[in-house]
C-alpha positions in Angstrom: -0.2 -0.1 -0.2 2.9 1.9 0.7 4.5 1.6 -2.2 1.4 2.5 -4.2 1.4 5.7 -2.8 4.4 6.7 -3.1 4.4 5.8 -6.6 1.2 7.7 -7.3 2.9 11.1 -5.6 6.4 10.7 -7.6 4.1 10.2 -11.5 1.9 12.9 -10.4 4.2 15.1 -9.5 6.3 14.1 -12.7 3.3 15.0 -14.5 2.2 18.2 -13.1 5.9 19.7 -14.2 4.6 19.0 -17.6 1.2 21.0 -17.4 3.3 24.4 -16.2 3.0 25.5 -20.2 6.5 25.8 -19.3 9.2 25.0 -22.3 11.7 22.7 -21.5 14.5 24.4 -22.5 14.7 28.2 -22.7 15.1 28.4 -26.1 15.9 27.3 -29.9 18.8 28.2 -31.7 18.3 26.3 -35.1 21.9 26.3 -37.5 21.9 24.6 -40.9 21.2 24.3 -44.6 17.5 23.7 -46.1 16.3 20.7 -44.2 15.5 23.2 -41.1 15.5 26.5 -43.0 12.3 28.7 -42.2 12.3 31.3 -44.2 15.7 33.3 -44.2 16.5 33.4 -48.1 13.0 34.6 -49.3 14.0 38.4 -48.7 18.0 37.9 -50.4 18.8 37.9 -53.7 19.2 33.9 -54.4 17.7 31.4 -56.5 17.8 29.2 -53.5 14.1 29.7 -52.2 10.7 28.0 -51.2 8.0 31.0 -50.9 5.9 29.8 -53.7 3.6 27.1 -54.0 3.7 24.1 -54.0 5.5 24.8 -50.7 3.6 25.5 -47.3 0.6 23.7 -49.0 -0.2 21.6 -45.4 1.0 24.4 -43.1 -1.1 26.5 -40.8 -2.0 29.1 -43.1 -1.4 26.7 -46.5 0.7 29.4 -48.0 4.1 29.2 -48.6 7.1 30.7 -45.6 10.1 29.9 -47.4 10.4 26.0 -45.4 11.6 23.5 -48.0 8.6 21.2 -46.8 4.3 20.7 -47.4 4.1 21.5 -43.9 6.3 21.5 -41.0 9.8 21.1 -40.4 11.3 18.2 -38.1 12.6 21.2 -35.7 9.2 22.9 -35.5 7.7 18.9 -34.0 11.0 19.4 -32.1 9.9 22.9 -30.7 5.8 21.4 -29.9 7.4 18.2 -27.9 9.6 20.8 -26.0 6.8 22.6 -25.1 7.2 25.9 -27.3 3.9 27.3 -28.2 5.0 28.8 -31.8 8.1 27.8 -34.1 11.4 29.5 -34.2 11.3 32.3 -36.3 13.8 33.2 -39.1 16.1 35.2 -38.3 16.4 37.2 -41.6 12.4 37.3 -41.7 10.2 40.4 -41.2 8.6 38.5 -38.4 11.5 38.1 -36.5 12.3 42.2 -37.0 8.6 42.7 -35.5 9.5 39.7 -32.9 10.1 41.2 -29.5 10.6 37.5 -27.7 13.9 36.5 -29.7 14.9 35.1 -26.6 13.0 32.0 -27.0 14.9 31.3 -30.0 15.8 31.8 -33.5 16.3 29.9 -37.0 19.6 30.7 -38.6 19.9 27.9 -41.6 19.9 29.2 -44.5 19.0 26.5 -47.5 21.8 25.5 -49.9 24.4 26.4 -47.3 27.3 24.1 -46.9 30.6 24.1 -44.7 32.5 24.8 -47.8 32.7 28.9 -48.4 32.5 27.8 -51.8 28.7 26.9 -51.7 27.7 30.2 -50.1 29.5 31.8 -52.7 28.0 30.6 -55.5 24.3 30.8 -54.2 24.6 33.8 -52.5 23.7 32.8 -49.3 24.7 32.4 -45.6 27.8 30.1 -44.9 27.2 27.5 -42.0 30.5 28.7 -40.7 
């Protein structure tokens, strides 16, 4: 009986921490290429963009956001599972310029970026380093 009571108290205390609505980490900082790019190339003069159909047709507003996907990226699912209420904004987007809460994270990923500087020079994009 006593072990059941202890188990119940431990489990309720464990699950009560998830009910507070606080993310498990304070911020989400994303760096990478098109796999996690949320629209950093939209306002740049480059060929590597995803801000036109059919991209985004399964996303929230059914419009292209610059994600190289029909809908959510893997990082969007990660943000949801970590307890964030919104997806990390693309650092170079207009949303980030108006965003007052960049302390919760930002997405620095740029489609077609690579480790070699020649890749970013060819496509006029941000390098990973």
